[in-house]
C-alpha positions as CSV (number, residue, x, y, z in Angstrom):
1,M,0.1,0.1,0.0
2,I,1.4,3.4,-1.1
3,D,1.4,5.6,2.3
4,T,0.0,9.2,1.0
5,E,1.4,10.6,3.9
6,A,4.8,10.6,3.5
7,K,7.4,13.1,3.5
8,C,8.6,14.5,0.3
9,A,12.3,15.6,0.0
10,T,12.7,19.3,0.0
11,P,14.6,21.1,-2.4
12,E,17.1,21.3,0.0
13,E,17.7,18.3,1.1
14,V,17.4,17.2,-2.8
15,R,20.5,19.2,-3.3
16,A,22.2,18.3,-0.4
17,A,21.7,14.2,-1.3
18,L,23.2,14.7,-4.7
19,T,26.1,17.4,-3.4
20,V,27.1,14.3,-1.4
21,L,27.2,11.4,-4.2
22,M,28.5,13.9,-6.7
23,P,30.7,16.9,-5.1
24,P,31.9,18.5,-8.1
25,L,28.3,19.2,-8.2
26,A,27.8,21.7,-5.8
27,D,29.8,24.3,-7.9
28,F,26.6,25.1,-10.0
29,W,23.7,25.4,-7.1
30,S,24.1,28.9,-7.0
31,R,24.7,29.2,-10.5
32,P,22.7,29.9,-13.5
33,L,21.3,26.5,-15.3
34,R,23.3,27.7,-18.4
35,D,26.4,27.4,-16.8
36,Y,25.5,23.7,-15.3
37,A,24.2,23.3,-19.7
38,A,27.6,24.7,-21.0
39,F,30.0,22.4,-18.9
40,V,28.7,19.4,-19.1
41,Y,27.6,20.1,-23.2
42,Q,31.1,21.0,-24.1
43,T,32.8,19.4,-26.6
44,A,36.3,20.9,-26.0
45,R,36.6,18.2,-23.0
46,R,36.3,15.2,-24.9
47,R,39.7,12.8,-24.9
48,P,41.4,11.4,-27.5
49,V,39.2,8.9,-29.3
50,S,40.6,5.4,-29.1
51,A,40.0,3.2,-31.9
52,A,37.1,1.0,-29.9
53,R,35.4,4.5,-29.6
54,A,35.1,5.6,-33.1
55,F,34.0,1.9,-33.6
56,A,31.4,2.0,-31.6
57,M,30.4,5.7,-33.0
58,D,30.2,4.4,-36.3
59,R,27.8,1.5,-34.7
60,L,25.6,3.9,-33.2
61,Q,25.8,5.9,-36.7
62,D,24.5,3.7,-38.6
63,A,21.8,2.1,-36.1
64,V,20.4,5.9,-36.0
65,L,20.8,6.2,-40.4
66,R,18.6,2.8,-39.7
67,A,16.0,4.3,-37.7
68,A,15.5,7.2,-39.3
69,L,14.9,5.3,-42.5
70,R,12.7,3.1,-40.8
71,A,10.8,6.3,-39.2
72,G,10.0,7.4,-42.7
73,F,13.2,10.1,-43.3
74,E,15.0,10.6,-46.1
75,H,17.8,9.9,-46.5
76,Q,19.6,13.3,-46.2
77,E,17.5,13.8,-43.2
78,A,18.6,10.2,-41.8
79,Q,22.2,11.3,-42.4
80,A,22.0,14.6,-41.0
81,A,21.1,13.3,-37.5
82,A,24.0,10.6,-37.3
83,E,26.4,13.3,-38.8
84,E,24.5,15.5,-35.4
85,L,24.9,13.0,-33.5
86,Y,28.9,12.9,-34.2
87,A,29.6,16.4,-34.1
88,S,28.1,16.5,-30.8
89,P,27.3,13.2,-28.7
90,V,25.0,13.4,-26.2
91,V,22.2,10.9,-25.6
92,Q,20.4,11.2,-22.3
93,T,20.7,7.8,-20.7
94,G,20.5,8.5,-17.0
95,P,21.1,12.1,-15.0
96,H,23.1,14.9,-16.1
97,C,24.5,15.1,-13.4
98,L,26.5,12.0,-13.5
99,M,27.9,13.4,-16.8
100,L,30.5,15.3,-14.6
101,Y,32.1,12.2,-14.4
102,E,31.8,10.6,-17.5
103,P,30.3,12.5,-20.1
104,D,30.8,9.8,-22.4
105,A,28.6,7.3,-21.1
106,F,25.5,9.1,-21.2
């Protein structure tokens, strides 16, 4: 049974818990969201590409291309989606704050 009387965490409690789990977040709580987004999504921080990463990106781009074609996009549009992923490889699969540690994982 769901406890409808359960207390929800306050925003301050959520921030404190996330800061304990991911200390670099502390720098961003008082700053505008655009500062956090710029840090998380900056591409200049990327490490040199290994052969394994390059192969994985090629496979991912192929999968995006095929999925877009199956969805009815024209080849040029599908190719553009695959190229956009290469140019800005951000696919959210978890909380944004984890991108502080391993941007390529998300």
